[in-house]
N, C-alpha and C positions, 0 to 999 in steps of 0.2 A: 115836926119837932126833931126827928132824927136827922133829917138833912140839914136843918139849921144848926143843930148841935155839932154836927161834923164840920160844918163850914167855919165854925168859930174856933176850932182847934188850931194851934200853931203847928208849924212844921216839925218842931221838936217833939210835940205830943203825938203826932200822927205815926202810928206803928208802921205804916207803909212807906214812910219817908226815911231815907238813909242820910244821916248827918255826916258830912265830910268836914273834917277839921281844917281850919285855916292854916296855910303854910306860911310861916314867917321867915322870909329870906334872910333877914339880918340875924335873927336868932340862930339860924342854921349855918351862919358863916358864909353865905352865898351873896355875891355882889348883887344889888338890886338891878332890875331890868333897865337897860339903857346906860348903866355905869360901866366904866372900863374895868375889866377883871384884872385883879392883881396877879403878878407872876407867881406860879406855884412854888412853894418852898419845899425843897426835898428834905425829908426828915433825916436826922442823924441816925446812922445805923446803931442798933442796940448792941451793947457788949455781950458777946456770947460766952457763956460760962465754959470753962475747960471740961472736956469730957474724956472718958476713956481711961482714967486712972493717972498715976504719976507720970511726969515728963521724963523721957529717956533720951539723952543725947547719944547719937550714933557715932560721934567722933570725939573721943576724949584724948586730947594731946598727950597727957601724962601716960595714959595706959598704952597708947600706940608706941611711944618711945621706949617704955619698959619692955614691951613684948618684942619689938624689933631688936632692941639691944640684947635681950636674952638670947634670941636666935643667933645673932652674930657671935656672941660669946661662946655658945655651945659649938658652933661650927669651928671656931678657932681652937677651942680646947680639944675637939676631936682630931683635928689635923696635927697639932703639936704633940698630943698624947701618942698618936700613932708614930710620929717621927722619932720620939724618944724610945718607944717600944722597939723600933727597928735597929737601935744601936747594938752592935755586936751580933747582928743576925744577917749574915751575907745573903744577898738576893731578896731581902724583904722590901716590899714596896707599899707605900701608903695606899689603901684602897681608893680606887678612882672616885667613888661617890662623895668621899669626905676630903679628898686631897685638894687643898686650896691651890689655885693656880691652874688647875685643869679646866678644860672647857666642857660644857654640857654636864654639869654635876649639880649638887644641891646648892653650893655657894653661888654658882653662876645663876641659877634660878632665883635665889634670894636677892642677889644684887640687881638683877633685871627687874624684879618686882618692886624693889625700893626705888629704882630710877623711874618706873612708871608711876608710882605713888607720888613722888616729887613732881613729876610732870603734870599730874592731875591737879595737885594743889596750886601749882603755878598757873594752870589754865583757869581755875576758879578765881585766883587773884586778878588775872587779866580781865575776866568778865566784869569785875567791879571797879576796875581802875579807870582813870580819866583817859580820854581818847588819845591824847598825845603820847601817853606812856604805854598804851595797850600793846603795841607791836613789839616792844621790848620784852614784856612779860610773855608774849606768845613765842618770841625767839628763845627765851630760856626754857619754856615748856617743851618746845620742839627739840632743843638740844638734849634735854633729859630723855625724851622719847627715843631719839636716835641712838644715844648711848645704851639705852635699855635693849634696843634691837641688836646692837653690836655685841652686847654681852653674850648673847646666844648664837649669833651668826659668826662671830669672830672675824669680821671684815678687816679689823685693824691688823690682824696677823698677816693677812694676804697683802695689804698695802705695805706693811713693813718689809715683807719679803721682796716685793718688787723694788722698793727703794734701796734695800740692802744689796741686792744683786746688781742693780743698775749703777749705783754710785760707790759700791764697795765700802759701806760704812762699817765701822769697827769700834771696839772699846765700849764706851758708854752709849754709843749710837748703834750698837749691834741690832737692837730692836728698834729699827729706824722709824716705825710708825709714830714714835713720840715727837718727831720733828714737825709734821703737819698738825698733830694734835695740840702741841704747845702753841703754835701760831693761831689756831682757831680759838683756843682758850683765851689768849691775850686779846683777840678781836672782840669776843663776846664780853669779856670783862670791861674793856674800854667803853663799850656801848651801854652796858647795863649796870655797872657797879655804882655810878653816882645815883641813879634812881633807886637802887636796892638799899643803899645806906640811909635813905630817908624813911624807911619803914621800921616798925618795931621788930625786934628779933633778927635784924640784918647782920649783926656781928656774929650771932650764932651760926647763921647760914654761911658767912664768910669763913668762920673757923672750920665748919664741916667741909667746905670746899677745899680749904688748905690741907686738911688731913687727907682727904681723898686724893688730891693731886700729888701729895708727898708719896703716897703709896703707888698710885697709878703711873706716875711719870718718874719720880725720883728713884724709888726702889726698883722700878722696872728697868731703869737705865743701869743700876748696879747689877741687877740680875743678868742683864745682857752681857756685862763685862765678865761676870763669874762664869757664865755659860761658854763664852768664847775661850776662856782659859781651861776649863775642865771638860766641857762637852757632856757632862753627866747631870741630867735633870733629876736623878733619883738620889744624888748625894745628900748627906745630912745637912751640910751647909746651905746648899741650894734650896732644900725643902724649908729650912728656917727662913731664908730670905723670901721665898715665895709666900710662905704663910704670913710673914710680917706685912708683905705688900697687900695681900687680899684682906687681912685684918684691918689695915689702915683704910682701905677702900670701904669696907662695910661700916666701920666706925664713923667715917666721914659722912656716909649716907644717912646714918641714924642721927648724927648731930645736925646735919642740914635739914632733915625732916622736922626735927624739933623746932628749929628756927622758922621754917616755913609755916608750920602749924600756928605758931605764935603770930607770925606775920598775917596769916589768913584771918585770925581772930581780930587783929587790929584793923583789918580792912572791912570789918562788918559782916564777915561770912559766918554762917552758922548752919551746920548740917545736923538736923535733929528730927526726931519723930515722936510719936506717942506710944507709950507702952500700955498694952492692954493685957490684963491678967485673965487668961482664959481658964484658969483652974477653978474659979469661983462659979 
């Protein structure tokens, strides 16, 4: 009886039998055996929520322009204030660190930093520009970098001295370095100006370049004429002229940077990061 009773049990009723569930290929989304498998579809990436707190832009054009403009204004006020203070005080000289027109001082460092900043912005624009225009943006960036180097190395003074002593230049060409500099400016402008004018903020850049060149070339030429006649670089009139020249250069750099930052924004550039509040 026991053996017969056990033989009449089904597999499901037998405690020694392990029931394996049937695998349904269609229900599991697997192609049946012998059928061609469909190409796998890559799922769309899920949108990741923002983490780390509020967004902080690392480059705010308005703030950059305000800060650099304030620095330029303070340097100009310090120079002209010292020049006025020296009136009626024989032998007084404007201190070298704040005297505009001197080499290797605060204004020289600031101008060099501004040129490097403009060169960096132009390099970023070049990285996102179309290939046929890229070399022109690179040319502008390199030009700014070379001028930044020259601000501290004063190579233009040595070149001007060589031309002056070789050709005997005088008058407005006493500082003869403005001759090759003017030629190079015209060449670069002819190559790059049409491309530049197609970008947003271009006229601001052109205005800044015009102010800079008015000081660097125009007032420099007048300063050479005054120096040839007086020979005194510490005279009040010469200090006013030198201060006006350097002020125009710094103002032009600030204006040009404002236009380049707008131009960089119009090119789709965005330098930003995430602000993490570690005080909590």
